[in-house]
MIROBA-215794 format. One record per residue: x, y, z of N, C-alpha, C in turn. Coordinates in steps of 0.05 Angstrom, whole numbers, plus 5000, padded with zeros to 4 digits. Layout:
! residues N
XYZXYZXYZ ...
END
This chain:
! residues 440
501249815001500750104995501950195000 501550474984503250674983502150964993 502551075004500651335019499251444994 497451665001496351854977498152004979 499552134962500352434966499452604967 499852944980496853104983496353194954 497353214927496853264905495153164901 495652834906493252694898490252784917 490652844933488352814957486953064939 488453374936487753524930485453514904 487253284881486053264858482953134855 483453014884481052834885478852904896 478753084912477553314918476353554894 476753594879475853654852474253464839 473453214844472353114819469453034828 468152984808465753054814464452794830 465552624826465052364845466552374876 467052494878467452574911466452404926 466352254944464952214972463452544978 461252534990460952654999460552685035 462552535045462552505077464352845086 464052705116465652885136468652845140 468552525137471052375147470952065135 473552085118474151885095476851785101 477151505095479951535090481451495063 484051535055485451425031487051205026 487351025003488850795002490150944974 491950844969493850864938494350574938 494450404913495350104911496750154890 498350084884501050094855498549824831 498349864813497349794800498649814776 497949684745499449704716499849934705 500550064713501450354694501350754714 500950604740499550764756498550684789 496750774797495550724826492250664831 492050594837488850514855487950704867 486850934865486551124887483151014887 482750914924480150764931480751034962 477551134961476851244977474751115000 475051115022473051025040471351215056 468651225059466851385071464651305075 462051355100459851445102458751155083 459850945085458850625083459850545052 461550775042462150735010464550745002 465350654985467750584963468550784942 469650984939469551154907472850964900 472550994875475250904861475650934837 478551044825479951184802482651044801 483250874786486350854767487051074760 489051124766490251454761493351334760 494551624744497451664743497951954733 500951994752501952224754504052244726 501752494715503552624684506052704691 508452664667511352954676510653184691 508053394680507753604690506853644716 505953404732504953394753501453364760 501353384739498453364735497953074730 495152964739493152734752491652564726 492552394723490352344691489052034713 486452094702484451824709485551614679 486851474681487751214668486251134646 483451014657481850934639480251174623 481851384619481451634596483351554574 485251324586487251204564486651034543 487051054518486350754498488550624502 491550594508493150464516492950324535 492450494558491250314589489850144585 487950224568484950004574485549794555 487549864528487749664516489749354533 491349504543492549364568490549124584 489149334599487249174625485649044613 483749124593482048894585483848684570 484748644556486248364541487348264569 487548294587488548034609487148044639 487447854652487147934679490147904698 489048014721490448094740488847954767 490447924782490947854816488048154829 488048334811486748544814484148574803 484648564775482748624748482648294731 479248294738478448044722476248154695 478248074668476848144642474747964619 473448034621471847824606472048004569 473348104578473448334545476348164525 477947984533479847934515479647874484 477347804478476947754446476648064437 476948324460476248584443477448644427 477148794395478848944382480149134399 482049194395483349544399481849694401 481749924429480750094419482050294415 481350454387483150664375482450794387 480350954383479251284397478451214421 477351534444476851584467476351814479 474251874478473152194491470752084512 471452294530469352324548466752454528 463652254538460852434533460652464559 460752384585459852454613460752374630 460452604652461952454681460252594705 460352314718457652514739459352324768 456352354786457352274817457652024823 457751854805458251534799459551444784 460751544762462451464735462451634718 464151554700464551674675463851394656 463251574632462651544603464051574575 466251374570466351524544465851324519 465651504497465451334473467451284458 467850964443470051014433469050824420 471950824397471750684370473950464367 473750274363475750054359477449964327 478449894328480049854307478649714279 476649604290473449544266471649784253 472850124269470750144270467850184276 467949984305465050064310465150184344 463150384344462750524366462150374386 463750534417462450324436461950514456 460750404478460750624501461550514520 463750594533465650514562464650644589 463450504602462350624628463750554656 466150684663467450694681466350764716 465550584730463850634740466650814774 465350974786467551074809466750944832 464550774837463950704860464650404853 465550234876466249984881463449854895 461749714889459649614899458949334886 459849094904459148814904456748754896 454049044895450848894896450949074867 452149114856451049254828451748964812 449548944797449048774781447748754748 449449094746448649164719449748934697 451348844696453248724673451948464664 450648374698448948154685446148114677 444548454687442648514671442548434648 444948634635444648744605445848464590 447348364605448047964595446147874582 444647884610440947724599439947894576 439548104582437348234557438148124534 441648234535442448214508442647924492 442947644511442347424508439447334496 437047524512434947434503433547594472 435747714470435147824447433448194448 432748214475431548434474432248684461 430148804456431949104435432649364439 431549394461431449604476433549634497 435849534491437549634509440549584495 442249814496444449664481445149414486 447249394466448349004466450649074486 450448824503452748804519454748704502 457348794509459448634501461748524528 462448664539463648494557464348744586 465048554598465848774629468548704647 469248924663471348774676470848844707 471848744724471848814753474148874769 473949024787475649034801475749014827 477548774848477748634870474948584866 473848414849470848224846468948484855 468948794854466548954841466348974810 464949014800465049134773466249414772 467449494743468549694741468549834723 468649704700468149734674465949584650 464049684644461849614623461449664598 462149574580461849544561460249514538 458349674529456749594513456749734479 454549674466454449814444453850174439 454550274429453850634431450350584425 449850784435446750894427447151264420 446851254397447851624394444751734396 444351854410442251964417442052154443 440052214454439252424482437352344495 436952354523436352264549433352364539 431252234546428352184538427652514559 428752574574429252834598428353044576 429953014562430953244545427353374532 426153104525424053144509421653254532 421453144558419453194572420153524587 422553504602423253914601421354054584 422254014554421254234536419054324539 417854024534414553994523413054194562 415354044581413454134603413854544594 415554634604417054874590414955094575 413854904552411955014532408854944541 408954674560405354694562404954514539 406054384531405854234504406053924506 403953744505404853494506405453264483 405053464455406353444433407853204424 410353194436412953094438412252754459 411552854483411052684501409052424482 407352634476405252364467406452234442 409052314437409152144412411551914422 413051974447415551844453413651644470 412051734493410951634514409751334503 408151324490408750964486409750804475 412250824457414550734457416550664488 415850874512416350794527415850604549 412950714549411150354559411750234540 412150164524411849884503414249774513 417049894512419549764529419549684553 417949884573417749774600416049484595 414749524583412149244584413349034576 415149024561417148834538419548764563 420549134572424048994592422048704608 419648794635418348684651417048404635 416848404614415648084599418147834598 420347984590423647824587424147744617 423747984639425147914662422847744677 420747644673419447464685420047164680 421147134658422146814647425546824656 426547004662429746974677429646704707 431346544696431446364716434546434736 435946494729437546484747437146584770 438846544796437246674820437246884824 439347094818438947314817436847464812 435547354785433347504777431047264778 429747034784428646964786426547014803 423247084789421247204799420947004818 419147094847418146994869416647154878 414846994888411347084896412347284928 410647374927411147654946409947584971 411547564993410047465020409647755040 408747645058407647845076410048025083 411947855095414547965101416048225074 415048155054416848265038414348585050 411548525045410448755056409948925068 411148795095412148995116414349075117 417148975103419249125100418949395077 417349355056416949555041415349775052 413549705074412249875096413550025103 415449885119417849985136419850205128 420050185096422150305083421350545092 418150715083417650955076417751035118 416650905140417050965160419850995170 422350845160425350935166425451185150 424951245128426251565109424851735133 422251715136421751905152421951985170 423051755192425551965214427651905201 428251815183432151965175431252235171 429652275157428852595142429152795176 427252635187426952865213429752865231 430552695242431952615244435752735243 436252625217439052655200439052805175 436952815154436352975132435953215143 435153405157434553635158437253745180 438953535189440653745196442953755174 442553625152444553665134444153815106 442254015123440554255094441054515114 441654655096440154995116438255035125 439455135143436755235163434155235159 434355405133431255475121429755285111 431255065104429754795083428554645114 429554715135429054525162425154495156 423054675150420854715164419854555146 420854475115419854325093419854065102 423453975107423353635118421753545137 420853775159419753715182417053555166 415753725150412353715144412853515122 414253455106415253245093414552925099 416753005119416952755156413952645158 412852905168409752795176407852775163 408152825130406352765110407552505117 409852355108410552115101408551965124 410151955154408351855173404751785166 403952015162400651985164399651845136 401551775112400751725084401151335102 402451325116403950965119401550825126 399650945134397750775145395550695123 394851035098392950975090394550765066 396750755071398250645040398650315046 398350265069397949975080396249755067 393849845067391649705039391749705014 394149905008394949844985396749614980 398749714994401049504999401149245003 397849115014397248815023395548654991 394948884979394448844951396348634943 398948644940401148524937402048204942 400148224960400347864972400347704956 401647524947401447314924402347424902 402447544896403347704869406647724867 407647824837410547654834412447894843 414747924848417047954853418847854835 420948124824423048074802424848304810 427048214778428848344780428048624760 427848844769426848994749428849174737 428149424727430849604728431349734753 429849804767430849924795430850214805 431850334783432050664780431750784750 428550724740428650784724427551134718 429151224710427651554707428751614678 427451904668427452024639431051934634 433051994647434852054643435951744642 435351564640436351304639434451184607 432851374603431351304575433351514559 434451434529435551424509433451474484 433651654469431751714439433451694430 434451504401436551514383435251664367 437551724347436651904324435051894300 434551614305432651424302429751504300 429451524327426651554343426551224360 428751104365428250924375428451064401 428050734425428050744454430450554474 432050644482433950494496433050464525 433450334542433250324569436250294579 437250434591440850364603441250414636 442950374642443850494668441550274689 442249944698441649764706443049734733 443949924744445549934775444049934787 441850084791440250054812439550324823 438550324844438050654864440950744886 442450874886443950954902442350994933 444450964951443151084973441050844979 440150714976436250624980435750545001 437650645020437650565052434250575059 432350345080434050205087434049875071 433649995044433349725029435749605016 436049455009438549274985437549364954 439549354939439549344910438849234894 438848874910439648674902435148554904 434748674927431948624938430248634905 428748404900426848504878423648544889 422048664870420648764875417948744853 415848914855414148764840414748964813 413348964782414149034756412749334765 411049444786409449704775411049834797 413649904807414949974825417050154793 417650034778418150114754417050364747 413750374735412750494734412150774741 412350704778412751014800414751144795 417351004793419551194787418851274767 418351244745417951454716416351624726 414451584740411951764739412851964765 415251894771416752154787418652224775 419752134756421052264739419752494727 417152424714416152634700415152914726 414252834746414453104764417153284763 419553104764421853274762422153394736 421053324711421753424685419453654691 417853464693416153854692416654044723 418554064734419454304761421654344734 423654304731426054404711424754494680 422854364676420454544660419854844661 419554824688417955154694419255304698 422455224715423855224725424255504695 425555314667426055424643424255624637 421755604631419555784632419456004647 420356004670419656334685422356404710 424156264704426656334713427056294744 424156164756424856144778426056024791 426855974823427855714834426055514840 428155274843427255014837425155044879 425155134885424655124915422555304905 421955504895419255614885417955494872 418055374848416855154822415854984836 417254854859416454634864414254674891 414554924896412454964923410154974914 410555234899407455404879407255184849 406954964849407654944816404254974808 404355114782400355144773399154964768 396954984771395654714766396054634739 395754784716395754594692399154534688 400954584714402954464702403054074717 401854134741400853864755399253734728 396753794714395253734700397153604670 399453674659400853644643402853364653 403653314678403853124684403252894686 400352894695399052674690398152564656 398252854644397652724623399652624602 402052694615405452634598405452244608 404452274633404551974641402551774639 400651934640397951704614399051584593 400051674579401051614557402651404556 404751394578406751204584405250834591 403651094615401550764635399650654623 398250804594396450644575397650454561 399450524540401050354527401650164545 403450194561404749974587402549764583 400149774594397349624600396949594568 396549684544396049514519397049344514 400449374507401149164511400949014525 401648964550400748724570398048554565 396348774561394248524559394148454534 394748604509394848414483396148114483 398448094499399747964500399047654526 396847844539396447644556398147644580 399547864587400247814610399847954635 397647784642396147904665398247934688 401547794697401247864716404048074719 404248184694404548504692402248784710 400148704700398648874718396848694737 397648574751396748504782396948724802 399348874795401048994820399949244816 398949354796398149654784395749704806 394249564828393849714850393549834874 397249844867398749894896400350124875 399950254855401750464842401850674860 399550774868400751034890402650864914 401950684928403850634939407750774933 406750534922410150594906411150894895 409051014888408551334882409851514909 408751364930409951484950413051404962 412551134960415251014964417151114946 418051184920420051254914420451544921 418651724926419252034940420451984960 419751764973421751705000424251774995 424651494980427351444979428151624953 426751864936428652114922429452314942 427552294962428852514984430952545006 431152225007434152155028436252245005 435852124979437852074958438352424954 436752514945437852784945439453004957 438952924989439653045003442352935015 443052695011445152535021446752585002 446052694965448052734954448552984943 447853214965448053454960446653554931 444953474906444253474892443253784891 441253824902439954104903437054044901 436953804891434253664878432453614896 433053674921430753504945427853704950 427653914942424954024942423053934921 425153874902422053674884420353414898 421353254906420453054930418953094953 419953314966419053364990416653394988 417253634972413853774962412053734949 413053404932410853214918409953154941 410853014971410452814984407353054997 407853265001406953395018403853435005 403853504975401253494956400553164952 401752974963400552704958398652644984 400052745009398552815032396152965038 396353115015393553335025392753264999 393053164978391453004965390053394937 393153404936392153734909395153584886 394753424880396253224864395153114837 395753254808393953154780394952854780 396752854778398852544771397152374791 397752394821396952174842393852174832 392352374832388252324831388352074808 389952104788390851994765391551694767 393651674783394651454794392251274812 391851464831388751214846386051074828 385851294812383151244797383451014780 386450964768387650804747386750584761 388150514789389050374808385750234820 384650454819382350304837379650044821 
END
């Protein structure tokens, strides 16, 4: 183990993927071509392979085609590769750099474009590579084709897929929300509904232990209800102290609203008893859906929800939870669109959203949900529809998760789910009303 230099520590604190912790431990381990930087704190482990350049600056090694070609072509004690037959990478450029990963567009020697996703969190419960491998094997056409992957110390590190030339569906939804239009979302929505319905259909046939469908038990239901109560307590006791003092009244009101909602949600959750839980997407939002230049839909990023406390990313859940997550994502898109329209802050637009904006949310989600149901019914997939009566329960559960995530990740978006929870409790949300009516 090599001690991390002060220059490495300073460089790390400027990375978008740094841990948001008050106390962390740093480790630097020699690897081929440089050092493996590992930072532990808050129950997480951040990771990046790095190298010092002659001018003293630091390079993330996975941005180098030469280093990637070397590390992907063979396995070592630390790195295990399934990419040994991969053609050499010729070109490499960053597509995005986020809180938990960096994505590169690569071109191999044969001219094929690839997406290389380099994770910046070492998580043994990340099974994205298994999901993508399975979906590619069964010829599910709405995901990028899985090619291979690389692990570091048994945790997923790099996932390589085909490259999709397109843009996030969120772009379409935010723009339509800003214009108070449903023209574009009503065009893309049915495609999304169809893709999700088919995703759940093929996951229903998965027979491996990590994905095999199972009946929902009473213990599952109690655990799912407990998530909401636990998060209510967390918001009040911990989350409130992680935000500015001026935000605390909002956090307390949302926490109280969650507690009030739990008792009314219990009958909805209990309708799931004996239904089916399976491996779902697990974190389905509009930035995880890509619309290609040809207008096709692709679902991406199957790594699950970060900070899913008190749950595990490996838990199987009913298909309806993906729909609830997508409905919540439409609320985010609406608030971002309203910001574009008015120039107001996120706190302002989410605290007092216009009724016409909330009606827009309902219509935007309707085109997705009706397409999902239509496809499931046409193919006799009744097991995908069994859980729809609990959709409002999962809408609240997802909002409770988002509240915790946004606060821990310090994104500044916590106003959106916190205000939504309050609207759900008070009955002033058009999308929630639609979900309840649809479920009855």
